[in-house]
C-alpha positions in Angstrom: 73.7 103.7 92.4 77.2 103.0 93.7 79.7 105.9 93.6 82.0 106.0 90.7 85.4 104.8 91.9 88.7 106.6 91.3 89.8 103.7 89.0 86.7 103.9 86.9 87.1 107.7 86.7 90.7 107.4 85.5 89.6 104.9 82.8 87.3 107.7 81.4 90.1 110.2 81.0 90.7 112.2 79.0 87.3 113.8 78.9 85.7 116.0 76.1 87.8 114.3 73.3 89.6 116.8 71.1 87.9 119.8 72.5 89.4 119.3 75.9 92.5 121.2 74.7 90.4 124.4 75.0 90.7 124.3 78.8 94.0 122.8 79.6 96.1 125.9 78.8 95.3 129.4 80.0 96.3 131.2 76.7 94.0 128.9 74.8 91.1 129.2 77.3 91.4 133.0 77.1 91.3 132.9 73.3 88.3 130.6 73.2 86.4 132.6 75.9 87.4 136.1 74.8 83.8 137.3 75.0 84.0 136.4 78.7 87.4 138.0 79.4 86.0 139.9 82.4 85.7 136.6 84.2 89.4 135.6 83.9 92.7 136.9 85.1 94.2 139.4 82.7 97.2 138.0 81.0 99.9 140.7 80.7 102.7 138.7 79.0 103.3 135.3 77.3 106.9 134.1 77.3 108.5 131.1 75.5 111.7 130.3 73.7 112.0 130.6 69.9 115.1 129.5 68.0 117.1 129.6 71.2 116.0 133.1 72.2 113.3 134.4 74.6 110.1 135.6 72.9 108.0 138.0 74.9 104.4 138.6 73.7 102.0 141.3 75.0 98.9 143.0 73.5 99.1 146.1 75.7 102.6 146.4 77.2 106.2 146.9 76.0 107.6 143.5 74.9 110.8 143.7 76.9 112.2 143.1 80.3 112.0 146.8 81.0 108.3 146.7 80.2 107.9 143.8 82.6 109.7 145.6 85.4 107.7 148.8 84.8 104.5 146.7 85.1 105.7 145.2 88.4 106.2 148.7 89.7 102.7 149.6 88.8 100.9 146.5 90.1 101.5 143.2 91.6 101.8 140.4 89.1 102.0 136.6 89.0 104.4 134.4 87.0 103.0 131.0 86.3 103.0 128.2 83.8 100.2 128.4 81.2 98.9 124.9 82.3 99.2 125.1 86.1 98.1 127.2 89.1 101.6 127.2 90.8 103.0 130.7 90.7 105.6 133.3 91.8 104.3 136.7 92.9 106.3 139.8 92.2 105.5 143.3 93.6 107.2 146.6 94.3 107.2 148.3 97.7 109.5 150.9 99.3 111.7 151.2 96.2 112.4 147.5 96.2 111.1 144.5 94.3 109.5 141.8 96.4 109.2 138.1 95.8 106.1 136.3 97.3 105.6 139.2 99.7 108.6 138.2 101.7 112.0 138.4 100.1 113.4 141.7 98.7 115.2 141.1 95.4 116.9 143.2 92.7 115.6 143.8 89.2 118.3 141.4 88.0 116.9 138.7 90.3 113.5 139.3 88.9 114.8 138.8 85.4 116.8 135.7 86.4 113.6 134.2 87.9 111.5 134.9 84.9 114.0 133.7 82.3 115.8 130.9 84.3 116.6 127.9 82.1 114.7 125.4 84.2 111.4 127.1 83.4 111.2 126.0 79.8 113.1 124.3 77.0 113.5 125.2 73.4 111.4 122.5 72.0 108.2 122.3 69.9 106.5 120.7 72.9 107.5 123.4 75.3 105.3 124.9 78.0 104.6 128.6 77.8 104.9 130.9 80.8 102.7 133.8 81.5 102.6 136.9 83.7 99.1 137.7 84.9 97.4 140.1 87.3 97.5 139.2 90.9 94.0 138.4 92.3 93.2 139.5 95.8 91.3 136.7 97.5 88.3 137.3 99.7 86.7 134.7 102.1 89.2 131.9 101.4 92.6 131.1 102.8 95.7 131.7 100.7 95.9 128.0 99.6 92.2 127.6 98.9 90.0 127.8 95.8 86.4 126.9 95.0 86.3 124.1 92.3 83.0 124.0 90.4 82.3 120.9 88.3 80.1 121.7 85.3 77.9 119.2 83.5 76.5 119.7 79.9 75.9 116.1 78.8 73.6 117.0 75.9 75.2 120.3 74.9 72.1 122.4 75.6 71.3 121.7 79.3 74.3 123.0 81.3 74.2 123.1 85.1 76.5 123.2 88.1 77.1 119.7 89.3 79.2 119.9 92.4 81.3 122.5 94.3 84.3 121.7 96.4 86.7 123.6 98.6 90.1 122.6 97.4 93.7 123.1 98.6 95.4 124.5 95.5 98.9 123.2 96.5 97.8 119.5 96.9 94.6 119.5 94.7 92.9 117.7 97.6 89.2 118.6 98.2 88.8 119.6 101.8 85.0 119.3 101.7 82.1 119.5 99.4 79.6 122.4 99.5 75.9 122.1 98.9 74.9 124.3 96.0 72.1 126.0 97.9 74.3 126.7 100.9 77.4 128.1 99.2 76.6 131.7 100.3 75.8 130.7 103.9 78.9 128.5 104.1 81.2 131.3 102.9 79.5 133.8 105.3 80.0 131.4 108.2 83.7 131.2 107.4 84.0 134.7 108.9 83.9 137.0 105.9 82.1 140.4 106.1 81.1 140.1 102.5 80.3 137.0 100.6 80.2 135.7 97.0 76.9 135.7 95.1 77.0 132.2 93.9 73.8 132.7 91.9 75.9 135.1 89.7 78.7 132.5 89.5 76.2 129.8 88.3 74.6 132.1 85.8 78.0 133.1 84.2 79.2 129.5 84.1 76.1 128.3 82.4 76.7 131.0 79.7 80.2 129.6 79.2 78.8 126.1 78.7 76.2 127.3 76.2 79.0 129.2 74.3 81.0 126.0 74.0 78.4 123.1 73.8 81.1 120.6 72.7 82.3 120.3 76.3 80.3 117.9 78.4 82.1 117.8 81.7 84.8 120.0 83.1 85.9 121.9 86.3 86.4 125.6 86.9 88.6 126.9 89.7 87.3 130.3 91.0 88.4 132.9 93.5 85.9 135.2 95.2 86.9 138.9 94.7 85.7 142.2 96.0 83.5 142.7 92.9 82.5 139.2 92.0 84.8 136.3 91.2 87.7 135.3 88.8 88.3 132.1 87.0 91.9 131.1 87.6 91.9 127.7 86.0 89.8 125.4 83.8 90.3 121.6 83.5 88.8 119.3 80.9 89.8 116.2 82.9 89.6 117.4 86.5 91.0 115.3 89.3 88.8 112.9 91.2 87.7 114.7 94.4 89.6 113.1 97.2 87.2 113.6 100.1 84.5 111.5 101.7 81.6 113.2 99.8 83.0 112.5 96.3 80.6 113.4 93.4 76.9 114.1 93.9 74.1 112.0 92.3 73.8 113.8 89.0 77.5 113.7 88.1 77.9 110.2 89.5 75.1 109.0 87.2 76.6 110.7 84.2 80.0 109.2 84.8 78.5 105.7 85.2 76.8 106.0 81.8 80.0 107.2 80.2 81.9 104.3 81.9 79.5 101.6 80.7 79.4 103.1 77.2 83.2 103.1 76.9 83.6 99.6 78.5 81.0 98.1 76.1 82.0 99.8 72.9 85.8 100.1 73.2 88.2 97.3 74.0 91.0 98.6 76.3 93.2 95.7 75.1 92.7 96.7 71.5 93.5 100.3 72.4 96.7 99.3 74.2 97.7 97.1 71.3 97.2 99.9 68.8 99.1 102.4 71.0 102.0 99.9 71.4 102.1 99.5 67.6 102.2 103.2 67.0 104.8 103.7 69.7 106.9 101.0 68.1 106.6 102.6 64.7 107.5 106.0 66.1 110.5 104.4 67.8 111.7 102.8 64.6 111.3 106.1 62.8 113.3 108.0 65.5 116.0 105.4 65.5 116.5 105.5 61.7 116.2 109.3 61.1 117.8 112.4 62.5 117.1 113.5 66.1 114.3 116.0 66.1 112.3 114.3 63.3 108.7 114.0 64.6 106.6 112.4 61.8 103.0 111.4 62.3 103.2 107.6 61.6 99.6 107.6 60.5 100.0 110.4 58.0 99.6 109.5 54.4 102.0 112.3 53.6 104.7 110.8 55.8 104.2 107.2 54.7 104.2 108.2 51.1 107.4 110.1 51.6 109.0 107.2 53.5 108.0 104.7 50.8 109.3 106.9 47.9 112.6 107.7 49.6 113.2 104.1 50.6 112.6 102.8 47.1 114.5 105.6 45.4 117.5 105.3 47.7 118.1 101.8 46.5 118.4 103.2 43.0 121.2 105.5 44.2 119.5 108.5 42.6 121.3 111.8 42.9 118.1 113.7 43.8 116.9 111.2 46.4 120.3 110.8 48.0 120.0 114.5 48.8 116.4 114.4 50.0 114.7 115.8 46.9 111.9 114.2 44.9 113.2 113.9 41.3 110.8 116.4 39.8 112.2 119.2 42.1 115.4 119.3 40.0 113.6 120.6 37.0 111.1 122.6 38.9 113.7 124.7 40.8 116.7 124.2 38.5 118.7 122.4 41.2 122.2 121.1 40.6 125.3 120.2 42.5 126.4 123.9 42.7 123.3 125.4 44.0 121.5 122.6 45.9 122.2 124.2 49.4 120.1 127.1 48.3 117.0 124.9 48.4 115.2 123.0 51.2 114.7 119.4 50.2 111.5 117.4 50.6 113.1 115.3 53.3 114.4 118.4 55.1 110.9 120.0 54.9 109.4 116.9 56.6 112.2 117.0 59.1 111.5 120.7 59.8 108.0 119.5 60.7 106.4 121.4 63.6 107.7 125.0 63.2 105.0 126.4 65.4 104.9 125.9 69.2 102.3 124.1 71.2 99.5 126.3 69.9 99.7 124.6 66.5 96.9 122.5 68.0 94.5 125.4 67.4 94.5 124.4 63.7 93.8 120.7 64.1 90.0 121.2 63.7 87.8 123.8 62.2 85.7 124.7 65.2 88.7 125.6 67.4 90.1 128.1 64.9 86.6 129.6 64.5 86.6 130.4 68.2 90.2 131.5 68.3 89.5 134.0 65.4 86.4 135.4 67.0 87.5 138.9 66.2 87.5 138.0 62.5 84.3 136.1 62.5 83.2 137.7 59.2 86.1 136.1 57.4 85.0 132.6 58.5 82.1 130.7 57.0 79.0 130.8 59.3 78.9 127.7 61.5 75.3 126.5 62.1 75.3 123.0 63.6 77.6 120.2 64.7 76.5 116.6 64.4 78.3 114.8 67.1 78.2 111.3 68.8 76.7 111.4 72.3 75.6 108.3 74.2 75.9 106.1 71.1 73.7 108.2 68.9 74.3 111.2 66.6 73.1 114.4 68.2 72.7 117.9 66.6 74.3 120.7 68.6 73.6 124.4 67.7 76.8 126.4 67.0 77.6 130.1 67.3 76.0 131.2 63.9 72.8 129.2 64.1 69.9 131.6 63.2 67.6 132.8 65.9 64.5 130.7 66.1 66.2 127.5 64.8 66.4 124.5 67.0 69.0 121.7 67.2 67.0 119.0 65.3 67.0 117.4 61.9 63.8 119.2 60.9 65.4 122.6 61.3 68.5 121.5 59.3 66.2 120.8 56.4 64.4 124.0 57.0 67.8 125.9 56.9 68.8 124.3 53.6 65.5 125.3 52.1 66.0 128.9 53.3 69.7 129.2 52.3 69.5 127.0 49.2 72.9 125.4 50.0 74.8 124.2 53.0 78.3 122.7 53.4 78.8 119.4 55.2 82.4 118.7 56.2 84.3 116.9 58.9 85.5 119.1 61.7 89.0 117.6 61.1 90.9 116.9 57.9 92.4 118.8 55.0 92.3 118.8 51.2 88.5 118.9 51.1 88.2 115.2 52.2 84.7 114.2 53.1 83.1 117.4 51.8 79.4 117.4 50.7 77.4 120.2 49.2 73.8 119.9 50.4 71.4 121.9 48.2 67.7 122.4 47.8 66.3 123.4 44.4 62.7 123.5 43.3 61.5 121.0 45.9 64.4 118.6 45.5 67.4 117.9 47.8 70.9 117.2 46.3 74.2 115.9 47.8 77.1 116.9 45.6 74.8 117.5 42.7 73.0 114.2 42.9 69.3 114.1 43.5 68.6 112.6 46.9 65.4 111.8 48.9 64.9 113.4 52.3 64.9 110.0 53.9 68.3 109.1 52.5 69.8 112.5 53.7 68.3 111.7 57.2 69.9 108.3 57.2 73.2 109.8 56.1 73.2 112.5 58.8 72.1 110.1 61.6 74.6 107.4 60.7 77.0 107.2 63.7 79.9 106.8 61.3 79.2 110.3 60.0 79.8 113.4 62.2 79.6 116.6 60.3 80.0 120.3 60.7 77.1 122.1 58.9 78.2 125.5 57.7 77.5 128.2 55.2 78.1 127.2 51.7 80.4 129.9 50.3 79.1 131.7 47.2 82.2 132.5 45.3 83.0 135.6 43.3 81.6 135.5 39.7 85.2 136.0 38.3 86.3 132.7 39.7 82.9 130.9 39.1 83.2 131.8 35.5 86.3 129.6 35.2 84.7 126.7 37.1 81.4 126.9 39.0 81.4 123.3 40.3 83.7 124.0 43.3 84.7 126.9 45.6 88.0 127.8 44.0 90.6 129.1 46.5 94.0 130.6 46.8 96.5 129.0 49.1 98.7 131.7 50.8 101.7 130.7 52.9 102.4 133.2 55.6 105.5 133.3 57.8 107.2 135.6 60.4 111.0 135.4 60.1 111.5 137.7 63.1 108.7 135.9 65.0 106.5 139.0 64.9 106.1 140.5 61.4 103.9 138.6 59.0 104.5 138.4 55.3 102.9 136.4 52.5 105.7 134.2 51.2 104.0 132.6 48.2 100.7 131.5 46.9 98.8 129.8 44.1 95.2 129.5 43.0 93.3 126.2 42.8 90.4 125.2 40.6 88.3 122.1 40.9 87.3 119.9 38.0 84.7 117.3 37.3 87.1 114.8 38.8 87.4 116.5 42.2 83.8 116.1 43.5 83.0 119.7 44.5 86.4 120.6 46.0 89.5 122.2 44.4 92.1 119.5 45.6 95.0 119.6 43.1 96.0 116.1 44.1 92.6 114.7 43.2 92.6 116.1 39.7 92.3 119.9 40.3 94.3 122.6 38.6 96.9 125.0 40.2 97.8 128.4 38.8 100.8 130.6 39.6 100.0 133.7 41.7 101.9 137.0 41.7 101.7 138.1 45.3 102.4 141.7 44.5 99.5 142.1 42.1 97.1 139.2 42.6 97.5 138.1 39.0 97.2 134.4 38.4 98.0 132.4 35.2 99.9 129.3 33.9 97.5 126.6 34.9 99.0 123.2 35.6 97.5 119.8 36.3 99.2 116.9 38.0 99.5 113.6 36.2 101.2 110.4 37.4 101.3 111.6 41.0 103.9 114.4 40.6 104.4 115.4 37.0 102.6 118.6 36.2 101.4 119.3 32.6 100.3 122.7 31.3 96.6 123.3 31.5 96.0 127.0 30.3 92.3 126.4 29.7 89.9 124.8 32.1 89.2 121.3 30.8 85.4 121.4 31.7 84.5 125.0 30.7 87.2 125.8 28.2 87.8 129.2 30.0 91.3 130.6 30.1 92.8 130.3 33.6 94.1 133.8 34.0 93.0 137.0 35.7 93.3 139.1 38.9 91.9 138.0 42.2 89.2 140.3 43.4 90.1 143.2 45.8 93.6 141.8 46.2 95.1 144.7 48.2 92.3 144.4 50.8 92.7 140.7 50.9 96.5 141.0 51.7 95.7 143.5 54.4 93.2 141.2 56.1 95.3 138.1 55.9 98.3 139.9 57.5 96.1 141.3 60.2 94.8 137.8 61.0 98.3 136.4 61.1 99.6 139.1 63.4 96.6 138.6 65.7 98.1 135.1 66.3 101.5 136.1 67.8 102.1 132.6 69.0 102.0 131.2 65.5 104.7 131.9 62.9 104.0 129.7 59.9 100.7 128.9 58.4 98.8 128.3 55.2 95.5 130.2 54.5 92.9 128.8 52.1 91.2 131.9 50.9 87.8 131.9 49.1 86.7 135.1 47.3 83.1 136.4 47.5 81.5 139.6 46.3 81.5 140.8 50.0 85.1 139.9 50.9 86.9 136.7 51.7 86.0 133.5 53.6 88.6 131.1 55.1 87.4 127.5 54.8 90.7 126.3 56.4 94.0 127.5 57.9 96.8 125.0 58.0 99.5 124.8 60.7 102.1 123.3 58.3 101.1 123.6 54.6 102.3 121.0 52.2 105.4 121.5 50.2 103.7 122.5 46.9 103.9 119.9 44.2 103.6 122.7 41.6 104.0 126.4 41.9 107.5 127.1 43.2 108.3 128.5 46.7 109.4 132.1 46.4 113.0 133.1 47.4 111.6 134.8 50.5 109.8 131.6 51.6 112.8 129.4 50.8 115.1 131.8 52.8 112.8 131.6 55.8 112.6 127.7 55.7 116.4 127.4 55.3 116.8 129.8 58.3 114.5 127.5 60.4 116.2 124.4 59.2 119.6 125.8 60.1 118.4 126.6 63.6 116.9 123.1 64.1 120.0 121.4 62.8 122.3 123.3 65.1 120.0 122.6 68.0 120.5 118.8 67.4 124.2 119.1 66.6 124.1 118.6 62.9 127.0 120.7 61.5 126.4 122.1 58.0 129.7 121.1 56.6 130.6 119.4 53.3 129.4 115.8 53.7 127.9 116.4 57.2 124.9 118.5 56.4 123.0 115.8 54.5 120.2 114.5 56.8 119.5 111.6 54.5 123.1 110.3 54.9 123.2 111.1 58.6 120.0 109.2 59.3 121.6 106.0 57.8 124.9 106.2 59.5 
């Protein structure tokens, strides 16, 4: 077979679909692979800008410049971007700070280098800079690394594909290294000791098995005195620019991927769609205030846009100020107090409060890995049905029981053992696409409807359906008593006004109904109830009618049970939620969906930007935080908050 060309390889990028984000940032990779932390550089500090000020994060060290200088005195460190291998080395020798082992500099110069303006911008897309341990290289020259290409095409058969000696500064491969001769090659380079590549291969295979969603990626390693360290991972690694190029196995894999993409996906259609989206985004950005980053495909955004456009033509007082009309009664808004409230338009404008790490919340599998230390608070993840080579393939996940294999027979075996499983898309919110898969007295059911095994098989193997198969949460009897047909949850909004200290701003409880199809989506006919954060007491059920108008619903319409009570073990729940939020120092605003069981809580979902509640008012604390963030963003983009000048709706239309 002919070698895959660079042009063909570029056509395949990016690799690994949405899971590629796990490797393209060192902070994220360290979070994902925390059980393998011994293989990576230790990250001492994470630094980025928040609201115009520097934010310093560290798990072990004083979060200040003094703490950084003290660390440099103790050991050599490296300052680098979280996405690259370029770095500045700092050390301390003979009562003086040193820069890259050559230049002596003052402590002020160290600070200037770390916090210089050119390193990052105060933007939601900003890069994050990190300070890591300095790795002493063995065997290789200063500008050399070993790049190992890993292949795991089926998710359960990982192997080392190719190894190259690479110049780190140019990313050019100097030469390939035959797998069986890696040890001899390094020894011949003049080193007294040499790397045990068998150990490298064994550890990297374990990494692949831990994250079977990744088919093809590269790992840059540095041999050390004790073993080796991973200094970079790349989900779309560069084409090796040397005569040898890829070996037969990777070359064959890439050709299969290339033919599959070429035959099943029209590049012209893709480019046309991208052009359409770009044009739409351009129109949005031209018509609305600078800094407004809506998702043009979002139903939330398009609905908001349509409603505002229609209402503005009616010269409505509420809409002219960015509020949906029902907010006036909900919050008691009038001309005298309107600036005490964030409007619906301003909330959409505020948009991405969190930095680049908001992508952790875009799918359920990523956040499951990120919150590895709180695994007991997440539903058990058994299998992922994913599309590979044009067919659905079952991949075992981290909680798959011992003795169970990745096949349809064992999925049916598992539902027979557990009684119920949850089938849900890895991406998405509001319970969209959810199915409850049960087995009772010899019969299978999907969302309560009797189904033959053959039909379930056809459903799971349909290439239009890719599902995450998880534990079905058995909710606490106190909530099941009100409505047993769905897992009823509390939505808790958590924020950190100082960027560090988490607090629960507000919350409400949601109950499903016979209309919602096994989920508790308020917008689909569910019921919301007020929640007192201080006590866990919920009451005052409300049901939405006509899109936005809520009507009292004190008793559940299907069971007749009064919607009122205390959430189980509330003090413990608050403590756990705050611990989880503070374990994510990079994230400052999120919405937790909390399910309650007899053994504690489960988190079916965590949102990076929770919806503005249609019912259940934002608390004063939450409103204060959002107005603070809005003020910071408006000042950043030059929108003065003066009479007649602070209205973003008016500003956006000249």
